[in-house]
Structures are given as structure tokens and as C-alpha cells.
N, C-alpha and C positions, 0 to 999 in steps of 0.2 A: 841781974836780967841783961841777957844778955842784947846786945844792938846788933846788927845789918846793913850795910854798905850796900845793899845791891842796888843797880839803878837800871833800869831797859828807859833804849832812846830807838826814837824810828826819824828818818830824816834821811838828809840826799849828801853824796858824797862830793864832798867842791874837788876836787883835785882826784887822780888818780894817787892807788896806793901805791905810799914805797915799800918798799926790804930789802932789806942787810943783816948782815952773823953781828953777831955777837967774835970779840978774841978766839972766843973756844966754842966756835959755828955755831952758836942756837941763831934764829930766826927771829926774828923782828922784826912789824912792819906797824910801820905812822897810818895812819890813814886822820881825814879831818871831816865832821858832817856838820852841815845845815839843820840844826831844829830846828821848824815855823813855832807861831801863833798863834793865832788866831779869834778875833774877842770883836764881836759890837757894844761899842760903846758909844749912846741914845745913838742910835740912830745911824752913826756911820763906823766899821770897817773898822779895827782896825793889829799895824799884824808886829812883832817882832822877832827877829832871827838871833838864835845863836849858834857859834857856832866852836863845835869841843873836838876836840886832841881821843884821840881814839890807838891807844897798844896793843896790841894780841901778840901774840909769843908759838912759838915751835911749829907747828904743822899745821893748827889754827893761820899766823900770817905766812903757810907757803901755799895753804888751799885761798886764803881771800886775793894775795895777790895773782890769783891765778882761777880767780872768777870774777873779779868786782871793776870798777871802772868809774872815772868820774860823773856825778852826771846819778847815778843810776840810786833810790832809792832803799836802803838795807835797815837790817834793825839788829838794832849792838846789844849786851847783855853782859854786866860788868860789877867793878865795882870804881869808886874814886878812889883815885892819888893824889896830893899833891907833891912834887916835885921843885924840888927848888934848889939856887945854880949860883955862880952870882959870873954877874957880866963877865966880858972877856976885858973891855976896853976901856968899864970905867967902876967894875970893879965890886960896883953893887949890890943888892943881893935880888934874885927873880924867884918870882916864883908860879907859877899856874896849874892846875885842876885837871888831870886828863882819866877818860874810862881803860883802867884796866879790860878787856874783855873776853867775856869765854866765852861770850857766841856772839859772832858777827856773822847777817846771810843777809842776800838778796828778800825787800822786803815781797810782798806777794799781791799789795794789795793794787799793785795799777800793771801785775806786769808780769812773766810765769817762765817757768826754771828747767831744765834738763838735768836733775842729777846723776851725777856720776860716781861711783861707789867706788870710794880706794882701793885695793885688794893692799894689806895690813907689810904681805908678805912679799911682794911683787914690787910694790912703788909703783909709784903716780898709774893711772888713766892714761893711755895711747890716745896719740893721737885727732886718731879720727872720733875714739867717743873720747873727748873734751867738754865737760859744763856748756851751756849755753843759755844765754839770761834773753830774753827781745827787749825792742827795746821801753821806753816808758815810757808816759803819757805824762805831763806837765799836770800839774792841782793846783 
């Protein structure tokens, strides 16, 4: 029996995504999103927020850096991965769960988007043809 490790989340970016490159030149983007859960318990609304780290690679990472910013509502599809390391100061083992994105894009629930297709042969779009996203309404 095959077990899938897929997840899909919608939430708001809590900071501008950060793009960096590995030593071999591969683009890697780190983003952090807030995912809210709201329910009614005994006539009173309860709310809970989870903060999720998202990692995107290669062209997806570069496109996200050009298109996404703090406060935008986004949808991410990917897989869950646990990352482990030793704390540099204490030597204690640390771990966190992140989403490795297959897709990361603006949500169209409260916004509209103008999409510019990138010409894979000729490079990125011109400055006059960059993607734009209208401001989001809070929910």
C-alpha cells in the first residue's frame, strides 16, 4: 500500500520570502505563512493560528520571490519534511517540520492576479510586463 505525503494549505505570508542560492547555484526560497483555524464552541468563536515554514526550489523559488510579498494570501501544495540539526550554541538536537513546495501561488479568494508567462528560452519577462497582484482584503 502506497502512502502519500501531500499537503495543501492556504494562509497569509508573515514576511517577505527570502531567496538565496546554494553553493552549486540552485535557488532556494524560504517563506513563512500563518494558517488560521476558526470554530464556534458553545456560542463563542475560537481561533487558532499555526505558523508554517515553506521551502521552494529552482524556478519556483525565483518566481515566488518576484511575485509574492508579506501579507499576501497564498496557496501551497507540497510535501511535509522534518529537518534536524544540532544547535550551534548548546549542541542540543533541534528539529522542525517544513512544507517543500511543489506549487506556491497567490490565492484568488480576496485578490486578482495578472499572470505573465516566462519565455523559458529568452529568460524572465521584461520590466513592463511583470506580474502584479492587487492588495488583499483582510478576512
